[in-house]
Legacy VTK file of the C-alpha trace (Angstrom):
# vtk DataFile Version 3.0
C-alpha trace
ASCII
DATASET POLYDATA
POINTS 369 float
-78.417 27.952 -71.578
-76.443 25.697 -69.135
-73.741 23.653 -70.154
-72.259 20.443 -68.394
-68.953 20.422 -70.341
-68.827 16.742 -69.031
-66.163 15.696 -71.786
-63.880 18.601 -70.539
-64.107 17.053 -67.155
-63.183 13.658 -68.542
-60.182 15.321 -70.221
-59.158 16.841 -66.793
-59.279 13.283 -65.278
-57.291 11.762 -68.218
-54.797 14.371 -68.002
-54.474 14.179 -64.321
-53.669 10.485 -64.715
-50.982 11.460 -67.089
-49.639 13.720 -64.520
-49.609 10.765 -62.066
-47.677 8.692 -64.579
-45.191 11.598 -65.149
-44.209 11.743 -61.274
-44.363 7.808 -61.345
-41.620 7.889 -64.021
-38.903 9.013 -61.397
-39.232 5.423 -59.675
-39.604 3.364 -62.720
-37.598 1.705 -65.517
-40.095 0.532 -68.110
-40.810 1.766 -71.551
-44.673 1.647 -70.627
-43.817 4.772 -68.301
-40.306 5.852 -69.300
-41.142 7.516 -72.826
-41.388 11.006 -74.108
-45.255 11.123 -74.034
-45.243 10.397 -70.022
-42.061 12.390 -69.245
-43.457 15.523 -70.995
-46.681 15.207 -69.478
-46.072 17.832 -66.865
-47.290 20.352 -69.465
-50.813 18.826 -68.812
-50.909 21.283 -65.862
-51.456 24.015 -68.284
-54.501 22.295 -69.623
-55.794 22.581 -66.004
-55.279 26.118 -65.857
-56.860 26.875 -69.307
-59.914 24.724 -68.399
-60.192 26.337 -64.995
-60.286 29.927 -66.820
-62.934 28.625 -69.343
-65.107 27.170 -66.607
-64.879 29.943 -64.146
-65.462 32.486 -66.747
-68.720 30.628 -67.732
-69.838 30.424 -64.277
-68.985 33.892 -63.008
-69.279 35.875 -66.183
-71.580 38.439 -64.379
-69.581 39.254 -61.274
-69.494 42.979 -60.777
-69.356 43.956 -56.959
-67.150 43.561 -54.115
-69.562 41.383 -52.296
-69.867 39.128 -55.278
-65.927 38.853 -55.435
-65.953 37.898 -51.711
-68.740 35.162 -52.108
-66.702 33.867 -55.357
-63.407 33.575 -53.319
-65.084 32.035 -50.411
-66.589 29.358 -52.586
-63.182 28.793 -54.335
-61.582 28.642 -50.938
-64.000 25.961 -49.634
-63.617 24.005 -52.907
-59.958 23.781 -52.939
-58.271 24.420 -49.637
-59.579 21.628 -47.344
-57.915 18.782 -49.269
-54.778 20.865 -49.743
-54.652 21.493 -45.863
-55.085 17.577 -45.281
-52.380 16.593 -47.729
-49.937 19.326 -46.236
-50.292 17.842 -42.807
-50.056 14.164 -44.213
-47.000 15.288 -45.906
-45.700 16.733 -42.617
-46.521 13.466 -40.900
-44.531 11.555 -43.448
-41.586 13.837 -43.127
-41.616 13.389 -39.256
-41.876 9.549 -39.747
-38.773 9.375 -42.117
-36.401 9.456 -39.144
-38.006 6.418 -37.381
-38.301 4.579 -40.679
-34.524 5.072 -41.645
-33.565 2.544 -38.913
-35.344 -0.221 -40.831
-35.175 0.693 -44.489
-33.448 3.073 -46.872
-35.021 6.329 -46.958
-34.233 8.682 -49.723
-33.732 12.299 -48.979
-33.891 11.853 -45.229
-33.572 15.513 -44.626
-35.068 17.046 -47.403
-33.838 20.800 -47.403
-36.748 22.147 -49.674
-39.192 20.921 -46.885
-38.483 23.595 -44.195
-40.239 25.895 -42.037
-40.377 28.749 -44.611
-41.822 26.475 -47.298
-44.346 25.020 -44.973
-45.735 28.342 -44.382
-45.748 29.251 -48.112
-47.693 26.108 -48.801
-49.995 26.755 -45.842
-50.876 30.233 -47.131
-50.901 29.153 -50.762
-48.274 31.458 -51.959
-46.003 28.869 -52.952
-46.276 29.540 -56.722
-44.386 32.861 -55.943
-40.765 33.350 -55.789
-39.281 33.698 -52.320
-35.546 34.269 -51.330
-33.718 30.895 -50.442
-36.518 28.723 -51.863
-34.909 26.714 -54.844
-37.442 23.931 -55.566
-41.124 22.532 -55.156
-41.645 21.230 -51.468
-44.074 19.392 -49.277
-46.927 18.242 -51.261
-45.367 19.038 -54.807
-48.561 19.491 -56.788
-49.881 22.195 -54.457
-47.706 24.879 -56.258
-50.366 24.764 -59.000
-53.268 25.181 -56.610
-51.550 28.428 -55.316
-51.252 29.614 -59.017
-55.022 28.914 -59.338
-55.894 31.111 -56.174
-53.689 33.932 -57.633
-55.573 33.611 -60.903
-59.009 33.646 -59.117
-58.123 36.887 -57.272
-56.666 38.648 -60.428
-59.812 37.391 -62.312
-62.095 38.992 -59.665
-60.309 42.215 -59.682
-60.422 42.355 -63.559
-64.123 41.626 -63.454
-64.587 44.568 -60.882
-62.601 46.878 -62.871
-64.438 46.052 -65.981
-67.870 46.690 -64.209
-66.717 49.964 -62.778
-65.129 51.224 -65.777
-68.098 49.815 -67.952
-65.806 47.822 -70.135
-67.762 44.551 -70.186
-68.084 44.784 -74.018
-64.349 44.383 -74.087
-64.135 41.264 -72.161
-62.614 39.047 -74.683
-59.828 41.645 -75.424
-59.152 42.237 -71.815
-58.920 38.571 -71.094
-56.506 38.067 -73.943
-54.356 41.136 -72.895
-54.306 39.908 -69.433
-52.864 36.641 -70.584
-50.446 38.259 -72.939
-49.217 40.634 -70.299
-48.529 37.847 -67.855
-46.582 36.043 -70.652
-44.617 39.251 -71.442
-43.798 39.640 -67.695
-42.490 35.962 -67.524
-40.457 36.457 -70.522
-38.914 39.628 -69.315
-38.101 38.135 -66.033
-36.595 34.691 -67.351
-35.389 35.783 -70.934
-37.394 33.215 -72.740
-41.026 32.158 -73.643
-40.678 28.885 -71.515
-43.608 28.659 -69.208
-43.088 25.405 -67.223
-42.180 27.073 -63.893
-43.545 26.027 -60.500
-42.180 27.379 -57.153
-40.864 30.559 -58.625
-42.979 32.022 -61.427
-45.633 29.441 -61.411
-48.375 32.282 -60.590
-47.562 33.666 -63.893
-47.807 30.405 -65.588
-51.072 29.879 -64.018
-52.512 33.459 -65.018
-51.272 32.870 -68.658
-53.515 29.721 -68.871
-56.228 30.862 -66.906
-56.933 34.113 -69.050
-56.250 32.054 -72.278
-59.465 29.929 -70.925
-61.269 32.938 -70.194
-60.727 34.147 -73.651
-61.624 30.608 -74.986
-64.888 30.900 -73.090
-65.649 34.164 -74.855
-64.965 32.573 -78.243
-67.231 29.714 -77.350
-70.139 32.033 -76.032
-70.096 34.005 -79.246
-70.064 31.033 -81.809
-72.137 28.290 -79.931
-75.451 29.280 -81.410
-74.025 29.101 -84.951
-71.749 26.231 -84.633
-74.051 23.940 -82.592
-75.846 23.218 -85.838
-72.766 22.209 -87.896
-72.381 18.869 -89.292
-71.073 16.474 -86.552
-68.579 15.071 -89.019
-66.731 18.356 -89.005
-66.637 18.273 -85.275
-65.375 14.464 -85.501
-62.485 15.363 -87.709
-61.493 18.439 -85.597
-61.610 16.319 -82.382
-59.472 13.653 -84.043
-57.007 16.323 -85.293
-56.765 18.103 -82.003
-56.242 15.063 -79.971
-53.271 14.165 -82.464
-51.918 17.607 -82.203
-51.945 17.241 -78.252
-50.032 14.102 -78.169
-47.651 14.988 -81.046
-46.679 18.289 -79.007
-46.344 16.242 -75.844
-44.007 13.991 -77.498
-41.852 16.781 -79.014
-42.025 18.551 -75.537
-38.366 18.790 -75.010
-38.382 21.210 -77.887
-41.689 22.849 -77.587
-41.400 23.558 -73.871
-39.092 26.452 -74.890
-42.080 27.948 -76.450
-44.654 27.303 -73.717
-47.135 29.492 -75.213
-47.644 26.750 -78.064
-49.440 24.611 -75.434
-51.795 27.575 -74.402
-52.899 27.529 -78.021
-53.260 23.862 -78.307
-55.276 23.334 -75.326
-57.406 26.608 -75.998
-58.357 24.932 -79.423
-58.924 21.505 -77.720
-61.279 22.971 -74.978
-63.102 25.067 -77.570
-63.639 21.996 -79.947
-64.747 19.629 -77.148
-66.910 22.127 -75.443
-69.441 21.462 -78.238
-69.399 17.826 -77.544
-70.789 17.227 -81.178
-68.164 14.594 -82.554
-67.621 10.929 -82.226
-64.764 11.107 -79.884
-66.825 13.119 -77.558
-69.638 10.582 -77.764
-67.187 7.768 -77.065
-65.765 9.432 -74.021
-69.099 10.324 -72.844
-70.296 6.681 -72.952
-67.542 5.594 -70.359
-68.937 5.785 -66.725
-65.358 5.195 -65.381
-63.891 8.035 -67.272
-66.771 10.296 -65.948
-65.660 8.990 -62.396
-62.110 9.625 -63.032
-63.175 13.325 -64.200
-65.038 13.844 -60.976
-62.035 12.721 -58.851
-59.494 14.483 -60.814
-58.707 17.274 -58.273
-58.262 14.452 -55.443
-56.201 12.286 -57.844
-54.184 15.324 -58.512
-53.661 16.333 -54.999
-53.091 12.886 -53.359
-51.105 11.160 -56.015
-47.516 12.598 -55.029
-47.764 11.180 -51.379
-49.278 7.859 -52.465
-46.632 7.246 -54.989
-43.875 7.845 -52.418
-45.424 5.405 -50.024
-46.244 2.923 -52.769
-42.462 3.128 -53.785
-41.273 2.616 -50.101
-43.434 -0.525 -49.653
-42.665 -2.202 -52.996
-39.252 -1.176 -53.855
-37.618 -0.461 -50.422
-39.460 -3.121 -48.309
-40.648 -5.790 -50.556
-37.592 -5.521 -52.916
-39.584 -5.197 -56.248
-37.344 -3.575 -58.984
-38.025 -0.510 -60.865
-38.650 -2.666 -64.071
-41.724 -4.250 -62.240
-43.481 -1.097 -62.715
-44.500 -2.519 -66.055
-47.402 -4.050 -64.122
-47.196 -2.332 -60.685
-48.272 0.908 -61.976
-51.678 -0.509 -62.520
-51.982 -1.453 -58.891
-50.519 1.985 -57.973
-52.994 3.821 -59.863
-55.956 1.600 -58.479
-54.724 2.671 -54.915
-54.801 6.259 -56.086
-58.105 6.064 -57.756
-59.912 4.559 -54.639
-57.993 6.932 -52.242
-59.250 9.943 -54.356
-62.762 8.486 -54.252
-62.698 8.681 -50.567
-61.197 12.067 -50.354
-63.707 13.347 -52.847
-66.679 12.094 -50.880
-65.252 12.688 -47.513
-63.381 15.886 -47.808
-64.200 17.712 -51.138
-67.983 17.260 -50.965
-68.336 17.750 -47.181
-66.449 21.110 -46.976
-68.185 22.081 -50.224
-71.703 21.450 -48.674
-70.443 22.991 -45.456
-70.047 26.335 -47.155
-73.491 26.511 -48.496
-74.866 25.244 -45.077
-73.018 28.221 -43.557
-74.282 30.644 -46.076
-77.880 29.342 -45.676
-77.704 29.557 -41.811
-76.361 33.006 -42.069
-79.007 34.191 -44.361
-81.687 32.986 -42.116
-80.488 34.870 -39.035
LINES 1 370
369 0 1 2 3 4 5 6 7 8 9 10 11 12 13 14 15 16 17 18 19 20 21 22 23 24 25 26 27 28 29 30 31 32 33 34 35 36 37 38 39 40 41 42 43 44 45 46 47 48 49 50 51 52 53 54 55 56 57 58 59 60 61 62 63 64 65 66 67 68 69 70 71 72 73 74 75 76 77 78 79 80 81 82 83 84 85 86 87 88 89 90 91 92 93 94 95 96 97 98 99 100 101 102 103 104 105 106 107 108 109 110 111 112 113 114 115 116 117 118 119 120 121 122 123 124 125 126 127 128 129 130 131 132 133 134 135 136 137 138 139 140 141 142 143 144 145 146 147 148 149 150 151 152 153 154 155 156 157 158 159 160 161 162 163 164 165 166 167 168 169 170 171 172 173 174 175 176 177 178 179 180 181 182 183 184 185 186 187 188 189 190 191 192 193 194 195 196 197 198 199 200 201 202 203 204 205 206 207 208 209 210 211 212 213 214 215 216 217 218 219 220 221 222 223 224 225 226 227 228 229 230 231 232 233 234 235 236 237 238 239 240 241 242 243 244 245 246 247 248 249 250 251 252 253 254 255 256 257 258 259 260 261 262 263 264 265 266 267 268 269 270 271 272 273 274 275 276 277 278 279 280 281 282 283 284 285 286 287 288 289 290 291 292 293 294 295 296 297 298 299 300 301 302 303 304 305 306 307 308 309 310 311 312 313 314 315 316 317 318 319 320 321 322 323 324 325 326 327 328 329 330 331 332 333 334 335 336 337 338 339 340 341 342 343 344 345 346 347 348 349 350 351 352 353 354 355 356 357 358 359 360 361 362 363 364 365 366 367 368
């Protein structure tokens, strides 16, 4: 059967919005934004990794040849790289414009040492989730480190799939996916001395692999139980949905403690994705009934990748130029998010979809030669 997993897309959009608020909190001074839920929302990036592993495993569970791996990587490249490329050069333009703007307004970090030639090229080639000498922080379009971690996970996933096919180990997929996630966690723990996982520019690729292969394992659980549990009483799913949503936000609230045991979030997000993949409870029904939430889910990648630049521009205009105070974000955050939403809508339609269609057009033209 083919599944849409529309509720999981909605959660991707909602949690991308929380990441927007997380980065907005650096500019604000209002309890609506500056609270433990928002200030620990960076861990929602791990939800993206787990969900990515779940969906990719569902779509490419039969990949077994080098040609199929090549096609898979091309598809993923055209899906994620064009918008990343555009936003990288938008960020470059902003950096170059800072010098001119500094004559008229106060510019924070006029010369950001993290935005240098080396980090530009690590971002350009999407290896900015891997530790390089002299690099000590995220740079350029900050969220792009996680896109790098995704690409590494795609490649490792493809190689694992090929290895299983050649060694005829497909019947052990669940075990191999789980082992790969635990191996990445073990490597990270041995290199850092803790089970903390919220790394970005240094060990972000390992963080991505932990989440991605947790998601792959989650899909295997789903595929093996969906035919049985799809007939379960919807009331049970409603109870499970309410409990897991509560668990997510309680764990986020206590993030300052739980982040030291980052694998806790992998488990919670695995359970959330597993439960909501059935779309059987009242919470799923409520979320599915909202057209706006569906659109936010559809635009989630654009929301995520454009928001850091738009937050900076918004802050410059309203705080530096128009002299609003950080306390005014108690209502300005609505205007800021609307700006991000409509910009994401435009980039989704004019960049994401066009380049995605471009790949299929290229493939069709090539096959007709």
